[in-house]
N, C-alpha and C positions, 0 to 999 in steps of 0.2 A: 169349250172347256177352258180356254185360256183365261177367261175371267175368274174361274175358281182359283187358278194359280195366282193371278193378280191379287185376288182378295186375301189369300194366305200371306202373300208378300206384304200387303198393306197392313194386315193385323200384326205380323211379326215386327214391322218397324214402328207400329203404334206402341207395342209392348216395350221395345227397346227404348223409345223416346220417354215413355212414362217412367220406366225404371231408372233411367239416367237422371231424370228430373228429381225423382225421390232420393237418389243417391247424392245429389248436390245439396239437399236440405240440411242434413246434420252438420255440426261443426266438430271436428274437421270433416270435410266431404269424403264420401267413400271412393270417389273417382278423382283423377286429375282434372281440374276444371277445364283446361284448354282442350284436352282430348274428349271429354264428355260433351262440351259445347260443339265441337266439330262433328261428333257423331250425331248429336241431336239435329243439327242442320242438315246433315246427309239424310237422316231418316225422314225429316220433314219434306225434303225434296222428293224422296222416293214415294212418300205417301201421296203427295200432290200429283206426281207424274203417273203413278199407278191409278189413281182416281180418274185422271184425264183419259187414260187408256180404256178403262171400263166404260166411261161415259161415251167415248168415241164409238164403241161397239153397239151401243143401245139402239141407234136408229135402224141398223140393219136387222137386229134381232126382233125389234118391235114392228118390222114391216114398213118402215118409212123409206127405206132404200132397198132395191132388189139385190139379191145375191148375184154377183156377176156371172154371166154366161161364160163358158169356156171359150177361149179364142179358137177361131176356125183355122188359123195358121199356127204352125209350131214356132214359138218364140226362140230367139237365140240370144247370145250375150249382148248384142247391140240393140235389141228390141226395148223400146221404152213403153211405159204404161200408156202414154198418150197415143202410141201407135196402135194399141189394142182396144182401148176404151175411149170414147169421145166424152170428155168431161162436160160438154155443152148439151149432151143428150138429156132431155127433160126427165128421164127416169132416174138420173143421178142427182136430182134436186129433192129436198125433203118433201115428203107427201104425208098425209094424215096416217096416224098409226094404223097398222093392219092392212094398208093398201096392197102390199106385195106378199101377203101370206098365201102360201100354196095349200089349198085344202087337202091335197094328197100327201103332204109332208108334215111332220110335227113342227110346231112353231119354235121350239127351243126356249120359250119365254121363261120356263122354270129355271133355266140356267142363269137368269139375270137376278133372281131374288136375293140370294145371299151376297153376291158382289155389290149390288146396289145398296143393300143394308150396311155392308161394311164401310162404304163411302159415307153414308149418312150419319153413322154413329161415331165417326171420328171427330175429335175436337177441332181439327183443322178445316173441317167442312164449312164453307160459308153458308149463311142462311138461305141464299137464293138457290145454291146447289142442293141443299137439303130439301127444299121445297120441290125442286125438280125430281129428286130421288123419290120423294113421297108420291108425286104424280105418276112416275113410272111404275112404282110398286102397285098403285091403285089400278093402273091400266092392266098390269099383269093379272091382278086379282079378278078384275071384271072379265078379262078375255078368257082365261083358262079356269076360273072358278076356284082358285086355291086360297084357302084360309090363311096359310102361312104369310102370303104377301100382305093380306089385310092386317094381320096382327103386327107385322113389322112396320108397316106404314103408320099404323096407329101409335106404335111405340115412339117412332120418330116425331110424330105430331105432338104427343104428350110432352116429350122432352123439350121440344122447341117452345111449346107454349109455357112451360114452367120456368123458362129462363135457364134451366138445367145446369148440369155439371160442366158443360162446355164453357159457359161464360165464366164460371168460377175458375176453371183450370186456365183459361186464356188470361185471366187477370191475376194469376198467382204471382207472388214476388219473384220467384225463380224465372218464370216465363218472361216477365217484363225485363229482368236483369239480363237474360240471354239475348234479347233483341237488340 
């Protein structure tokens, strides 16, 4: 469920960034330029970091990595992760999607749909990442049979194929001046 919170944070900072950019358009600007530019940069960093956090959770949720087993010994303050888990263990390498699904437990794939879409529809999302998001949404749709993931993946495909609003926003005068 952390990904839902991350998606809300991502969308909040997307709105903050968009509104600050709009507020810098008129003359005189609605905001102090230096403060607005500073907040825009902070929001962009948060958008990128939050997107990376959501992406980092996807391999485990899609069954490419196992959920870790509980340690057999009780950890203490001096216990390191390396003492409990062997990073060289082959199960901690990426496997094909669905490898580690437990047929007796829900997959949780439905929890990835909205956060992945939130990443893909932001203007700061690189084309390659958007394609990865589309692929992940398609995997979710095929695995659990949800129409919502299909619709959202198709929406991202259409926007990407049209050249879309993303490229217009990225090339706006204000955006270029802020860089």
